[in-house]
N, C-alpha and C positions, 0 to 999 in steps of 0.2 A: 504494500500500500504506500502511495506517495505521501510525503509529509504535507500537511495542509499549510498553505501560505496565508498567514493571518493578515498581512498587509496587502489589501486589495489593489493598491497602486502598483504593486510589483507582480500582480497575478498575470499569468500568460493570457494572451488574446487568442481566442479561438475563432477563426474565420470560417464563414460558411455555415454558421449555426442556423438551424431551422426552428429554434425556439421562438415562440411568439414574442414580439416586442423588442427583440435584439436585432439591430441592423447588421446586415451582412457587409463584409469588407470595410469595417470601421477603421479609420486611420487614427493613430495615437502618436504623441511625442512626449518626451519627459522634460519636466522642469526640475532638475535635481532628481529626487526620487518620486515625484508626483506625476502620475500619468494623466495627460490632458487629451480630451477628444479633439480630433482634427489634425491638420498638418501644421507644423511650426511656421511654415512659410505662408500660410493662409492670412488673408487680410479680412477684417470684419468692420462693419460700420457701427459706431457708437450711436445708440438710439437717442442720446441727448444732444450731442454736438454735431452729429452726422458726419464726422470725419472718418475716413477709412484708415484704420490703424492695424498694426501687426497684433498677433495673438498675445504677445507679451504685455500689451498695454491694458489687459483685462485681468481681473482677479478670478480665482476659482469660485464656483457657485454651488453646484450640487454634485455629490458623488453618486454616480450611476451604478446599477447592479453589475455592469461589466467591468467595474474597477476604474473607469475613467471619470475625470472631473469635467463638468461643463463649465463654461465661462459666463460671467455676467454679460448682459447686452449693453452695459454702460461702462465706459472706460474708467480707469482709476481716478484720473483727474476730475472728471465730472462727478463721480461717486463721492469724492471728498467734498466738492462744492455742495452737492445735494444734502449730504449728511450734516454739513455745517448749517445750511438753511433750516433743516428740520430741527436741529438742536436749539437754534434761536427761537423758532416758532413755538416749540414745546415749552421753552423757558418762559415765554411771554403769553402763553395761551391761558384763557380763563379755565376755572376748574371744569372737570369732565361733567357732562350732563348725564342723566340716567338713561336717556334714549338717544338713538341715532337722529341727528339733525335733519336727515333726509327722509328715511322711511318710518321714523318715530317708533321703531321696535326696540325693545330692551335687549341689546346685544353687547358683546365686547366691542369697545370703540377705539378708533384710530384717529390720529390727528390729520386734518386735511388743510392744505395751504395752497396758495396760488404759486405755481412753479416759477422759479426764477426770481422769487421775492421771499420776504419773510412775513407776508400777510396771512394771518390765520383766517381760515374760512369756516371751520366748524369741526365738531366731533361726529364722525360717521362710522358705520360698521364696515367691515371688510368687504362685504358684497357691494355696498353702495360706492365705496372708494374705488374698487376695481372696475365696476361698471361705468362710473362717470369718467374715470381715467381712460378706459377703453374707447369711449366716445369722443376722446380728444380733450377732455378736461375743460370744455368750453360750451357756452350756450348753443353755438352753431351746430356742434356735433350732436348734442342732446335733441335739438329741434329737428335736425335732419333724420334722426332715428324716429322721432314722433311722426313726421310726415311719411316715413316709410311704413310705420305700423298703421297709420290712419290717413288715408288719402284725402278724406273730407276735412279741410282746414277749419271749418266752423265747429266740428266736433272736438278738434284739438283745443280751440279757444274756450269752448264750453267746459271741457275737462279741466283746463287751467283755472278757470273761474271757480269751479267746484273745489279744487285743491286749495286755492287761495282762501276761500271761505272756510274750509275745514281747518286750515292752519291757524286762522284767526281765533277759532274756538279752543285750540290747544293751549 
């Protein structure tokens, strides 16, 4: 019996696996003893600054079952700036409310701020924060989704008025 390798970063890569969920012919390279998915020569775009940078400009993010680490989609430089923004916003934020400022459900809350600034927007649950962020973190993206869901613009306005009246009661 082969000795079990406890360090997954050094585990051998088995190519051509038919196991569900594992990509065939995955490339890896090593940063010291850490196995990274992809090719060292690959370039990737930072989702924050949109610069095309080498793999080394990104931190490791998630350890996959194949022993390779994925990388953050945001470069180290931008990650440092975003973390500093969030720290300032958190320091100056009002106390947490009991309910999400968006869906008004009692859930675990996260801080929300206007990106690129230190302006606090509210305390929202993870689902609301992710959803709003996925829609572009702006009114245009949210309204574009509303128009997609409901083609009749008068119904959208009617629903907005109901929501506004309902939030006045809260």
